[in-house]
C-alpha positions in Angstrom: -15.2 16.6 -21.8 -15.0 19.3 -24.5 -11.7 21.1 -25.3 -13.2 24.3 -24.2 -13.9 23.0 -20.7 -10.3 21.6 -20.6 -8.9 25.0 -21.4 -11.1 26.6 -18.6 -9.8 24.0 -16.2 -6.3 24.7 -17.2 -6.6 28.5 -16.9 -8.4 28.2 -13.5 -5.8 25.7 -12.2 -2.9 27.9 -13.5 -4.4 30.9 -11.7 -4.5 29.0 -8.5 -0.8 27.9 -8.9 0.1 31.6 -9.8 -1.6 33.0 -6.7 0.1 30.3 -4.5 3.4 31.3 -6.0 2.8 35.0 -5.4 1.7 34.3 -1.7 4.9 32.3 -1.2 7.1 34.9 -2.9 5.6 37.7 -0.7 6.1 35.6 2.4 9.9 35.6 2.1 9.9 39.0 3.9 8.7 37.2 7.1 11.2 34.4 6.8 13.9 36.5 8.4 15.1 34.3 11.2 15.4 30.5 12.1 12.1 30.4 14.0 10.0 32.0 11.3 11.7 30.2 8.4 11.7 26.7 9.9 8.5 27.0 12.0 6.5 30.0 11.2 6.5 30.3 15.0 3.9 32.5 16.7 3.1 34.5 13.5 -0.5 33.6 12.4 -4.1 33.9 13.6 -6.5 31.1 14.1 -8.2 31.3 10.7 -4.9 31.1 8.8 -3.5 28.3 10.9 -6.9 26.4 10.9 -7.1 26.5 7.1 -3.5 25.6 6.7 -3.8 22.6 9.0 -6.9 21.3 7.3 -5.4 21.7 3.8 -2.3 19.7 4.8 -4.3 17.0 6.5 -7.0 16.6 3.8 -4.8 15.2 1.1 -5.8 13.9 -2.3 -6.9 10.8 -0.6 -9.7 12.6 1.2 -11.0 14.5 -1.9 -10.6 11.6 -4.4 -10.2 8.3 -2.5 -13.1 8.8 0.0 -15.8 9.4 -2.7 -14.5 6.2 -4.4 -14.7 4.2 -1.2 -18.3 5.5 -0.7 -19.2 4.5 -4.2 -17.7 1.1 -3.7 -18.9 0.2 -0.2 -21.6 2.7 0.9 -21.8 3.7 4.5 -18.6 2.0 5.5 -16.8 5.4 5.4 -19.5 7.4 7.2 -17.8 7.2 10.6 -14.7 8.7 9.0 -16.5 12.0 9.3 -16.0 11.9 13.1 -12.3 12.6 12.4 -13.3 16.2 12.1 -13.6 16.1 15.9 -9.9 15.0 16.1 -8.6 18.5 15.7 -10.4 19.7 18.8 -9.2 16.5 20.6 -5.6 17.2 19.6 -5.7 20.7 20.7 -7.3 19.7 24.0 -4.8 16.9 24.6 -1.5 18.6 23.6 -2.3 21.9 22.0 -1.7 24.1 25.1 1.4 22.2 25.9 3.1 22.4 22.4 2.1 26.1 22.1 3.5 26.7 25.5 6.8 25.1 24.6 7.3 28.0 22.2 7.0 30.4 25.2 9.7 28.7 27.3 12.3 28.2 24.6 13.1 28.9 20.9 11.0 26.5 19.0 11.4 26.2 15.2 10.7 22.5 14.7 9.4 19.4 16.4 13.0 18.4 17.1 13.3 21.5 19.3 10.4 20.4 21.4 12.0 17.0 21.8 15.2 18.7 22.9 13.4 20.7 25.6 11.4 17.8 26.9 14.2 15.2 26.9 17.1 17.4 27.9 18.8 17.5 24.5 18.9 13.8 24.1 20.6 13.5 20.7 19.6 9.8 20.1 15.9 10.6 20.5 16.2 13.6 18.2 18.1 11.6 15.6 15.7 8.6 15.4 12.7 11.0 15.5 14.2 12.8 12.6 14.8 9.6 10.6 11.3 8.2 11.2 9.6 11.6 10.4 11.7 11.9 7.2 10.6 8.4 6.0 7.0 9.3 6.6 7.4 12.7 5.0 9.0 11.4 1.8 6.3 8.8 1.5 3.6 11.3 1.7 5.4 13.7 -0.6 5.9 11.2 -3.3 2.3 9.9 -3.2 0.8 13.4 -3.5 3.0 14.2 -6.5 2.2 10.9 -8.2 -1.6 11.3 -7.7 -1.8 14.9 -8.8 0.6 14.5 -11.8 -1.2 11.5 -13.1 -4.6 13.3 -12.9 -3.5 16.5 -14.7 -1.3 14.7 -17.3 -4.4 12.6 -18.3 -6.8 15.6 -18.2 -4.6 17.9 -20.2 -2.7 15.4 -22.4 0.6 16.6 -21.0 3.7 14.4 -20.6 3.7 13.4 -16.9 7.2 14.8 -16.4 6.0 18.2 -17.8 3.0 18.2 -15.5 5.1 17.1 -12.5 7.9 19.6 -12.9 5.6 22.4 -13.8 3.2 22.1 -10.8 5.6 20.8 -8.2 8.6 22.7 -9.6 6.8 26.0 -8.9 5.7 24.7 -5.4 9.4 23.7 -4.7 10.5 27.2 -5.8 8.3 29.2 -3.5 8.8 26.7 -0.6 12.5 27.0 -0.9 12.3 30.8 -0.9 9.9 31.4 2.0 10.2 28.2 4.1 7.4 27.4 6.5 6.1 30.9 6.6 5.2 30.6 2.9 4.0 27.1 3.5 1.4 28.2 6.1 0.2 31.1 4.0 -0.2 29.1 0.7 -1.7 26.2 2.4 -4.3 28.6 4.0 -5.2 29.9 0.5 -5.4 26.3 -0.8 -7.5 25.3 2.2 -9.9 28.1 1.4 -10.2 26.8 -2.2 -11.1 23.4 -0.9 -13.7 24.8 1.5 -15.3 26.9 -1.2 -15.4 23.9 -3.6 -16.9 21.8 -0.8 -19.7 24.3 -0.2 -20.5 24.5 -3.9 -20.6 20.7 -4.5 -22.5 20.0 -1.2 -25.2 22.3 -2.5 -25.1 20.6 -5.9 -25.5 17.2 -4.3 -28.8 18.2 -2.6 -30.0 19.9 -5.7 -29.4 16.8 -7.8 -30.6 14.1 -5.3 -33.1 15.9 -3.1 -31.4 14.5 0.0 -30.1 11.3 1.5 -33.6 9.7 1.6 -33.7 9.7 -2.1 -30.1 8.2 -2.3 -31.2 5.5 0.1 -34.2 4.6 -2.0 -32.3 4.5 -5.3 -29.5 2.4 -3.9 -31.9 0.0 -2.3 -33.9 -0.6 -5.5 -31.4 -0.1 -8.3 -30.3 -3.7 -8.5 -27.7 -4.3 -11.3 -27.0 -1.5 -13.7 -25.0 -2.1 -16.9 -23.8 0.1 -19.7 -21.4 -0.2 -22.6 -18.9 2.7 -23.0 -16.3 2.7 -25.8 -16.8 -1.0 -26.3 -16.3 -1.8 -22.6 -19.2 -3.3 -20.6 -19.5 -1.5 -17.2 -21.5 -3.0 -14.3 -22.5 -1.7 -10.9 -24.1 -4.2 -8.5 -26.3 -2.2 -6.0 -27.2 -3.8 -2.7 -29.3 -2.5 0.2 -26.5 -3.7 2.5 -24.4 -0.7 1.3 -26.9 1.5 3.2 -26.6 -0.5 6.5 -24.9 1.0 9.5 -21.6 -0.6 8.5 -22.1 -0.4 4.7 -21.0 -3.3 2.5 -17.9 -4.1 4.4 -17.4 -5.6 7.9 -18.1 -3.4 10.9 -14.5 -3.7 12.0 -13.4 -1.9 8.8 -15.9 0.9 9.5 -14.6 1.3 13.0 -11.1 1.3 11.7 -11.9 4.2 9.4 -13.1 6.1 12.5 -10.5 5.1 15.0 -7.3 5.5 12.8 -8.0 9.0 11.5 -9.0 10.3 14.8 -5.9 9.1 16.6 -3.7 9.7 13.5 -4.7 13.3 13.1 -3.7 14.0 16.7 -0.2 12.7 15.8 0.3 14.2 12.4 3.2 16.8 12.0 0.9 19.0 10.0 -1.3 19.3 13.1 1.5 19.5 15.6 3.7 22.0 13.8 0.8 24.3 13.1 0.1 24.6 16.8 3.2 26.6 17.6 2.5 28.8 14.4 -0.5 30.2 16.3 0.3 33.8 17.4 -1.8 34.2 20.4 -2.1 31.0 22.7 -5.5 32.3 23.9 -6.9 31.6 20.4 -6.5 27.8 20.7 -10.3 27.3 21.2 -10.9 29.4 18.0 -8.3 27.3 16.2 -10.2 24.1 17.3 -13.5 25.5 15.9 -12.1 26.8 12.6 -10.0 23.6 11.9 -12.9 21.3 12.8 -15.4 23.2 10.8 -13.1 23.4 7.8 -12.4 19.7 7.9 -16.1 18.9 8.3 -17.0 20.9 5.1 -14.3 19.1 3.1 -15.1 15.7 4.6 -18.8 16.1 4.0 -18.0 17.2 0.4 -16.1 14.0 -0.1 -18.9 11.8 1.3 -21.6 13.5 -0.8 -19.6 13.1 -4.0 -19.7 9.3 -3.4 -23.3 9.2 -2.6 -24.0 11.5 -5.6 -22.3 9.1 -7.9 -24.3 6.2 -6.5 -27.5 8.1 -7.1 -26.6 9.1 -10.6 -25.6 5.6 -11.6 -28.6 4.0 -9.8 -31.0 6.4 -11.6 -29.4 5.7 -15.0 -28.3 9.3 -15.4 -24.7 8.3 -16.0 -23.1 4.9 -16.8 -21.4 2.8 -14.0 -17.9 3.9 -13.3 -14.9 2.0 -14.7 -12.9 3.1 -11.6 -14.3 3.9 -8.2 -12.0 6.8 -7.8 -13.7 8.5 -10.7 -16.7 9.1 -8.5 -16.0 12.8 -7.8 -15.2 13.5 -11.4 -18.5 11.9 -12.6 -20.6 14.1 -10.3 -18.6 17.2 -11.3 -19.1 16.4 -15.0 -22.8 15.9 -14.5 -23.2 19.2 -12.6 -21.4 21.3 -15.2 -18.5 23.6 -15.9 -18.4 25.6 -12.6 -18.3 22.3 -10.6 -15.5 21.0 -12.8 -13.5 24.1 -12.3 -13.7 23.9 -8.5 -13.4 20.2 -8.1 -10.2 20.0 -10.1 -8.9 23.1 -8.2 -9.7 21.4 -4.9 -7.8 18.3 -5.9 -4.9 20.4 -7.0 -5.0 22.4 -3.8 -5.2 19.2 -1.7 -2.1 17.7 -3.4 -0.1 20.9 -3.3 -0.8 21.8 0.3 0.1 18.4 1.6 3.2 18.2 -0.7 4.5 21.6 0.4 4.0 20.7 4.1 6.0 17.5 3.8 8.6 19.1 1.5 9.4 21.7 4.1 9.4 19.1 6.9 11.8 16.7 5.1 14.2 19.5 4.1 14.2 21.0 7.5 15.0 17.6 9.0 18.0 17.2 6.7 19.3 20.7 7.0 18.6 21.4 10.8 17.3 18.7 13.1 19.4 15.7 12.0 22.7 17.7 11.9 22.1 19.1 15.4 21.3 15.6 16.6 24.6 14.4 15.2 26.4 17.3 17.0 26.9 19.6 14.1 26.4 23.3 15.2 25.5 25.6 12.3 24.5 29.3 12.4 20.9 30.2 11.7 21.6 31.8 8.3 23.7 28.9 7.2 20.9 26.5 8.2 18.4 28.5 6.2 20.7 28.5 3.1 21.2 24.8 3.4 17.5 24.2 3.7 16.8 26.1 0.6 19.3 24.0 -1.4 18.0 20.8 0.2 14.4 21.8 -0.7 15.4 21.9 -4.4 17.2 18.6 -4.2 14.5 16.7 -2.3 11.7 18.3 -4.5 13.5 17.2 -7.7 14.2 13.7 -6.5 10.7 13.3 -5.1 9.2 14.3 -8.5 11.4 11.9 -10.4 10.7 9.1 -8.0 7.0 9.6 -8.0 6.9 9.5 -11.8 9.1 6.4 -12.3 8.1 4.1 -9.4 4.3 3.7 -9.6 3.9 0.5 -7.5 6.4 1.7 -4.9 4.7 5.0 -4.6 1.3 3.3 -4.1 2.7 1.3 -1.2 4.5 4.4 0.3 1.1 6.3 0.2 -0.2 4.0 2.8 3.1 3.9 4.6 3.3 7.7 5.6 0.3 8.1 7.9 1.2 5.3 10.3 4.9 5.9 10.2 4.4 9.5 11.3 2.1 8.5 14.1 4.6 5.9 15.4 7.2 8.7 15.7 5.1 11.4 17.2 3.2 9.4 19.8 6.1 8.4 22.1 7.7 11.9 22.0 4.9 14.4 21.9 1.6 12.7 23.0 3.1 10.5 25.8 6.1 12.7 26.5 4.0 15.9 27.1 1.1 14.1 28.9 3.1 11.9 31.3 6.0 13.2 33.5 7.2 9.6 34.0 8.0 9.2 30.2 11.7 8.8 30.3 14.4 9.4 27.7 15.3 5.8 27.8 11.6 4.7 27.3 11.0 7.1 24.4 14.4 6.1 22.8 13.3 2.5 23.0 9.8 3.2 21.6 11.3 5.2 18.7 13.8 2.4 17.9 11.0 -0.1 17.8 9.0 2.2 15.6 12.0 2.6 13.2 12.7 -1.2 12.9 9.1 -2.2 12.6 8.3 0.5 10.0 11.1 -0.6 7.7 10.2 -4.3 8.3 6.5 -3.6 7.5 7.4 -1.7 4.3 9.4 -4.7 3.1 6.6 -7.1 4.1 4.0 -5.0 2.3 6.1 -5.1 -0.9 6.3 -8.8 -0.7 2.4 -9.1 -0.5 2.3 -10.1 3.2 -1.2 -10.4 4.6 -1.6 -8.9 8.1 -3.8 -10.8 10.6 -6.8 -9.2 12.2 -7.9 -7.1 9.3 -6.4 -3.9 10.7 -3.8 -1.8 8.9 -0.2 -2.8 9.6 0.7 0.5 11.4 -1.8 -0.2 14.2 0.5 -3.0 15.3 3.6 -0.7 14.9 2.1 2.2 16.9 0.9 -0.1 19.6 4.3 -1.7 20.0 6.0 1.7 20.1 3.7 3.0 22.8 3.8 -0.2 24.8 7.7 -0.2 24.8 7.8 3.5 25.7 5.6 3.0 28.6 7.1 -0.2 30.0 10.7 0.9 29.7 9.8 4.3 31.3 8.4 2.5 34.3 11.9 1.3 35.1 14.0 4.2 34.1 14.3 7.9 35.1 16.1 9.9 32.5 14.4 13.3 31.8 11.5 12.1 33.9 10.0 13.4 37.2 12.6 15.5 39.0 15.0 15.4 36.0 12.5 17.4 33.9 13.4 21.0 33.1 11.3 23.1 35.6 9.9 25.1 32.6 8.8 22.0 30.9 7.4 20.6 34.1 5.1 23.7 34.3 4.1 23.1 30.7 3.1 19.4 31.3 0.9 20.7 34.2 -1.1 22.8 31.9 
C-alpha cells in the first residue's frame, strides 16, 4: 500500500471519527433526564434504531472474521447469513413485550424491566447486572484490541496512541450524551457499513462474474504457492470447500446458524434498542430495516471471503499469510475507493459495538447495581456518576486491551454466550411465560454466573469441551433448564403475583 493511499485512509477514517463525535456532542441536548440518558427511551424512529442495532451487533468479527472463515473453510459459514432473520424473530418473540414495558413504567435500562417483571427482586437485578457487566467488558476489550491493532499496523502508530485517540474520543462523546448519543452515532456508523457493503458486493460480482465462477475456480485450483518477502505461502484448494457444509463438519456449520440466531435475540444491543423505538406501531418496520441492514453487511462479509478465494485461485494475488486478511486483500485488489470504505466499515463496526458496551457497563455500575444493593440516588446524580464511570471504564478497557493480548482473545469469545445466559432467563422466558418465578430466574442466573466464571477459567487452561459445540451452549442450556425446573415448583412473581400491568404485557 502506497503512502498516499495510507494518508487517504487516515483522513477518511478521521472524518468518520469527527462526524461521530459531532453527532454525539449534539445529542447531549436530548440527554436531559434519566430515561433518555440511560435508555434513549421512546426517542427514535425505525430507521435510526434499525441501523443502530445492526451496527452494534455486526462487530469487527462479522466484518473481518467471517471473510477469513470463508477463505479458510468455504461454505461452512453460509448458514450464518440466516442470522439476518434473527432480528425479525426477536421482535416477534419479545419485541412488543419489551416495548410495552416502557409504556407501563419508567424504563431506562434492562434492570428496570427486570424490576417490573419480578416485583423489584433485588437479587435478580444484582446478578443480572454482574453477568451483563462481565459480558459487556469482554466485548468492549475485544473490540478495542482488534481495531487498535489494525490501525496501529496500518498507520505505523504506537498502539497506545491509536487506542487512546480512537476510543478516547468515543469515550468522551459517550460520557457526554449517554445512550442517546450512542444510538445516534451507531446509526451513522451502521450507515457507513451498509454503504461499504453495497460497494464491495458490487465489486465482488464485477471481479468474479458471480458464484458460478468462484465455484469453478475453487474446484480446479488445486495447490497455489507463492513467495512473498522470503516467505513461502501455500493455499490448498479442495472441491469440498464448496459442498453444502464446506470443509468443516456439518455440525459446525449448523452451530454457526443456530448460535447467532438465538444469540441475536438475547443480545443487549437488540433488547435495549427495542424500547428506544418511539412509536410501538413501527415494530414491523424496525424488523424489516434491521434484517435488511444485517443482510447487506452479512452478504458483504461472505462475498469478501469468496472474493479472496477467487483471486488466489486465479493467481491474481498470492495466498494469504493470515485468513483474516481476506477482506483487505480484496479491497487492495479493487482499489483506493474500496480501501477507504472497507477500513471505514471496520472502524465503524468496532466503534459502534464498543460504544454500546461502554454505555451498558457504565450504566450498570452507576445505576442498576447500586439500586439492586438498595442505594437510592437522584437521577441527576446517577447521570453524573455514569459520566465519571464511563471515563474510568473506558480508560481501563483501553489499557487492558492493549496489554493483555491472550486474555482479550479469550474474552472475545466469552462475551456473546455470557450475555445470552443472563438475558434468556429474565427477558425471553420471563416475558413469554407467566409461570417463570423469581426463585426460578434467580436460580438460573446464579447457575449462569458460576458456570460463566468456571468456563472462563477452563478456557484459559486449554480445556477441550466435548461435543464440538461452543462452551456457552452448555451454560445457556443449564441456565434455562434450572430456570424452568425451579419455576415449576415455586410461585414468586408468577401467575397471580405478577403486576397486573405486566400480566397484560405478557399477553400481547
